[in-house]
N, C-alpha and C positions, 0 to 999 in steps of 0.2 A: 504495499500499502504507500503510494507515495507522500509525501509532504505536505503535498498539494490538494491531494484527497483526504488526508488525515485533518489539516485546516479546515476547508470545507465542512466537514462531516461533523468537528465539535462544535464549529459555528452554526447548523441546522440545531444539534441539539440543545444549545442555548438558545437559539429562537425559538424551539418547541417549549422550553421548561418557561419562557416568558407568555409565550401566548398560553400555557395552560394557570398560571397562576392568576395572570390578568384577568382570565372570563373567569375562572372562580368567584373573583370579586367585583369585576365591574358590574354588573348588573345590579346591585345594591343601590347604586346612585340612579339608575335609571326605570325606578318602580313606578315613581309617580307617572313620568308618560304611557306607561307603559298600562299599568290600568284605568288611565284617561281615556284611551285608544280602545283597548281592549274590552275591559268591562267597568263602566264607570260608576257604578250601583252595586258592585258587589264583587267588586275585584280585589280590595284592597283585605278582605276575610282570605282571600286565598294566594297574597303573595308571599305568605313564610314558604308555602311548596316549592315556587320559582328558586327557591335553597336547597331544600329539604330533595327534592326532589333529584338535583345535581348531585347532591351528597350519598342518598343511595346507591347512586347508579355509580359512580365512582368508588365510591366505597365496597360496595357488593362483591366487585369483578377483582379487585385486586388478588388477592390470594390465586385466579386460574390466571391472571395475566402472568404472574410469577413460575408458576408450573408450566405455561405454552413457551416463554422464553428458552425454559430449558430442554424443552420436550422437540420445540418445531425451530429453536432458531431466534434472537433478538432481534434481527432487521427483519423478519417477516413480519412479527409480531407489532413492531414500533409503526410500520407499514397500514396495518391495520388498525391499531387504536387511532393514528391521525386521520386517516378515511374517514372513522365511525366518528370522529370528534366534528370531522366536516360537513358530514352529513346531517347531526345535529343541529350542528349551527344554523345549515341552509333552512333547515326545517323550521328552527326559531326564528329565523328572518322573516321568514314568509305566513307564521301562526297568526292565524284570525280571529283567535280567541282563548280564553286563559287557561281554558279546559287545553288544548293542543298545545299552548306555550310549555306547560308542564310538561305535558308527555314528552315534546321534545326536549325538553330541558334534562328529562331521563338520559334520552338517547346519549345528547351531549355528556353527559357526566359519564356512560360508560367510558366512550372516547377517551375520555378526559384521566378516568382513574389509570389510565396506560402511558398518557403522555408524559407525567413526571414519572414515577418509577420504571417504566420501561427504557423511556431515553437515557437514564441513571445506568440500566443494565447496559445499554449501546454503550455508552460513555467509557466503564468500566472494561468491555474487549476495547477498546480504542486506545486504551493505556498502554504506553510502551514500558519495557523493561528502565528501570534508571528512574523514572517520573515517580518522585517521592509526594509530589502533591497530589495527583491523583485528581479526578475530575468533580468530587463531594463540595471543596472548597469553592471553587468559582462558581460550579452550579447552585449552591446553596445562597451563593452571594447574589445572583441574577435573581432568583425565587423571592427572597427578600425585599430586593428593590420592586419588584412586580406586584408582591403582595402592597407594596404601599404607596403606590401610585396606580393600580387599576379603580380603584374607587375615583381617583380626579379624573380618570380619563372616561369612566361614564358617565359623570356628570358634563362634560364636555357635550359627548354625545348626545346627551339628555337634553341641556340645554340650548346646544347650538346648533343641532343636527336633526338627526330622527333616530331612536332608540333602537332600530333594524341596524342599522352600522354597527351595533357593539357587538351583535351575532354576524353580519356579513361580512363584516371587514376580516374575517377570519380564514374566507375560502381564498383569498388569493395569496396569504400566510403558508397555509399548509398546502398549497398548492406546488408552491416554491419548495415548501419542507420534503413534501414527497417525491418532486422531481429531482431536487438534490441529493436525495438520498439514495434513492437508484441507481445515481451516477457518482455518487462519493462512497458511500460507507460498504466498504468490507471489512467484513468481520470472520475469524474461524466459525463453521456451523458445527461444534461439538455437543449435538443433539443427544440428549439421555434419553433412550431407548425405553419404549412402553407406554402403555397407552395416560390420559388425561384421566386425575381422580373427579369426573362429574359430580358426582355422588359428594364428594367433600368440598368438591367449590360449592355448591349450593345449601349443603347447611352451611358453610362459613358465609352465603349471602345472606342466608336466613337470619344469623345471629347476629352480623352487623346491621341486618334492617330494624329487626326487632330493638337493638338497642339504641340506634337512632332515633326511631319513633318514642322510644319511650322517654329518652333525654328532650324530642324536638314538643312533643305533647304533654310530657309529666308536669301538672303545677301550672300550666297553660289553657290548652286545649280540655284536657281532662283532670281531675284532680288525683293526686298519687295513691288513692287510695281506691279510685274507681274500675269496674271491671277492665275497663279497656286497657288502662294501666298495669291490674295486675294479670290481665292473658296474654300481654305483650313479654313483660317479664318473666312468665313461665316460659315461653318460645321460647327468648332469651337462650335461659337457662337448660333446657331440653334440647334446641339444636346445638347448645355447646360442648355439650356432655355427647352426643350424638356424631359432634365432628370430631373431637377429643379421642373418641372411641375409633371413628372411622382412619385418622389419621394413624392412628397406632397401630392398624390391621393392614393399610391399603399398601399394596408395591411401589408405587408413585403418587406418595401423599402431595396436597398442594402446599402445604406447610408442614415440612417432618418435625415430628417432635425431636428427633435427633438433633436440631440445631439449639433447643434452650439445654444442650447436656455443655455447652461452651461457655463458658463463668460470662466471655468477652461478649458474646452478641445476650444473653439472660439480661444484663446488664444495660446495653444498648438499647434494648427492646422497651426498657424500664424508664430509662433515664428519656426516651423519645417520647413516652407517654406523658410523663410526669413534664417535662418540658411544655407539650402542646396544652395543658392545662392552663398553666403559667398564661400563654400565649393567649389563649380566649379571654383570659382574666384583664389583660394589657389592654389592648384592644378592644375591645366589644365596651368595656365597661368607662375606660379613658373617654371613649366617643359621647358616650352617655353620658358622661360629668359634663363633658364640652357645652351639650346641647339641650341637657339638660337644667344644668346648676350655673353656667356661666350664658347662655341664650347664644351661642356661636350655630352659625345655620351646620347644615349637613356637609354642604360644599366645601365651609368654612373649616368644619371639623374635620374632614378629610385632607386638607391643606397640611392641618399640622403633621400626619405623616412622613413628609418631606422633612422632616429632623427627624426621624427614624431612618429612612433611607440615606441621609446622609451618616448617621451612626453607622449603619451596616455598610457604607462602603468604605469607610475610614478604617470599620474594625476588618475590613475581607483584606484590606492591604496590610497592614501593619500585621497582622496574623500568620498571614502566607509563611512563614518556616517555622512559625510554631510546631510542636509537638502537638498530636489529636488531642492527647490524654490533657495537656497545659490550654489548649484551647476551650475545654471542654470545661475545666474547672475555671477557668476565667469565666467564659462566656454564663453559664450559671451564677455564679458569684456576682458578675457584674447587674445581671438580669433580679436578681434577689435585691440587691439593694437598690436598684432603680421601683422596686414593687414597696419596699419598705417606705421610701420617698413617697410614694401616691398614696401610701395608705394614709399619710400628714395631711391631705390634702384640705382646703377648706374652703369656703364661697366665695372668699376676697382673694385668694392664692392668687399670685403674678403669674399669667399667661406661660412669663417667659421662663418660668419655673421650671410650667410645666412642660414650655418645648425642649426646655435643659432636661429634663426625667426623660421623656422620648430620644433625644439624642443619644442616651444610657443605657435604655432599651434598646436602642437598633446597634450602639458598640455591643452586650451582651449574645442578644440573638446573630450579629453577624461573625460570632465567634463559634455560633453551635450549629448552624445551618449548613448542610454537606457534612459536616465532620461526623456526625451518627453514623450516614451510608459508607463514609470510607471506612468506619472501624468494620459495619458489617461484611461487606464486599472483602475486606482483609480477612478479617476471622473466618466466612461461609467458606466450607468445602467450596471449589470450582464449580461442581455438579449441580450444587444451590444455589449458586448466582444470585438466579431470578427471583427466587422463591424468598430467599433471604432480604432480598433488595426490595420486595413489594411487600415483605412483611413488617418491615420498619416502617412504612408508609401508612401501613394497615392501620401499626398498633398509632401512628401519630393521627389518622381520623377519628379513630375511638377513642381517644384520649381527648381530644377537641369535643367530641360529643358530649361527652361524661364533663367533663370541665364548664361548659355552657351549662349544662342542667343543673350541677351541682353549687355553679357560684351563683346561679340566675335564683336559685331557690331560694340560698342562703341570705341573700339583697332582698329578696320579697319578703322572707321572714321579720329581717332585721326591724326594714321599714314598717311592715304593718308594726312590730314589737315600740318601736317611737315614734308613730304618725297614729294610734290608736285606729289601726287599719287601714290607713290609706296605701294604694297603690303607685306605680309606677308613673303613670298615665295620670295621676291626680295629682303631680307635685306639680305641674306648669302650671295649674290654678287654686294653686294654694301655698302662695312667696312663703309663708312663715314656715313649709316644710323642707323646702331646699337644705337647712342646716341638716335636718334629721337624714336627707338624703346623702348628703356629703358623707357625713359620717358614718352612713351604712355602708357605702362604699368603699369605705377606709377600711370596716371589715374584710370584705371582698378582698380588696388588695392584700391585706395584711392576711390574709389565707393563700394568697397564691403566693405572698411572698413564703411561708411554710414549706409547700408543696416545693418550689424551686430551689430551697434550704435541702430539700431530700434528695433534688436530683443533684444537687450539689455533693453530697456525701456519695452517692452513686458513682457520680462522676470522677470523684478523687481516688475510690477504690477500685476504678477499672483499668485492666490490665491488659495490652495486645500484644499482639509476636506479631513482626512483621514479615509480610508473603508477596514475595515480588512478582508482579505480572506474568503473565507468561508470553512469548513473545507475536508479534503481532503478525500470522502468517495470510498470505491471500488464502481466500477461500474455495472450499469447493465450487463447483461450476453450479450446482444447484443452489447456492446461494443466493 
């Protein structure tokens, strides 16, 4: 594989990650014009499904993508994931009702589930011997910046153009990615013989969907003690038990239990889940503070994420030569400090101090993004590179879902206790309750800081062994 093809292939992978992250967040800023056009009467009752459908599609297929990478080859699965995402984007751009858009967002999510994870598998195959940095750090940095600027781009499309462009703009980009990948990506096809564990993939999807729905509906659409939530909880427990049994007996499992016998992999999965909980606590509730307590507009609040992006960029460059373990310790430590800082916010805190806290959050996340994937790809057996990479993404998505539910429920309970039953929506009409709302947010940030401190301890004891990548040979003709 020539240097030119290798360089183009890496650029295409980074572009794919940007598209994946942007589309995950870009729709949040375009919700109002979407509802205004498709369903002005009752659309607001269904907007949550625009995010939920995407998350369900993306999370449910992650274990299957990993196994397909190991069985069929990463390039083939990468092209399929990008194609599915492009199809979902086209359908979303042409949707004529909220129902259609929700279904098409699920299709888009199925493709998006492979954009980030399968791309990281491809980048691992592109890594040459002697490349100590690996793909994770650069890809993580690009993903973090995309996460920060996504809502801004969505707002621009919504305010100065057409919300459909937020979806249709993906078509020329994905066409470029597919065409470029067909020409540039040349990776060995060391396929693992055997069938794909369809039953295991279905059980993993059932578990993930049940958990996501419990986290999304619990305490909002349905009471935590309602038959719906209890039923979904039971479904999650049963499907998890059946999934674990299936993985222990299947010849080619989608998430081999042998991976959990490797101490570094166990620690990486745990740290990723804990960091995802804290990420939700930072992003969601800081945006709530700005909009509810400080009266900042939605677009203006998204603009604060620029400071997080600056921190990500600076951290990415400053920590390029640091060891993985040092980066994880520094990242979890900096993020924990930032969350403690946010726990002391007040209704009149200087907004420049908020910006400084976001800068520190960016510095912390910049040390974390991509590094855990590097750990997994270094420590996992070569035959399980795909399932290990998608596995850590699976734990990330589940951690974000659980974190959103737990922290959201905590905020609601603390706020209700301090305001005689007032909920978040009532704070805007009761100025006297703003102080109680901000102090309740402080409890949420403090809990998120405690979670990140646990992640810091786990990162500090994580031990890895260096495994050099295999030479990058030309693939067989079938690749």
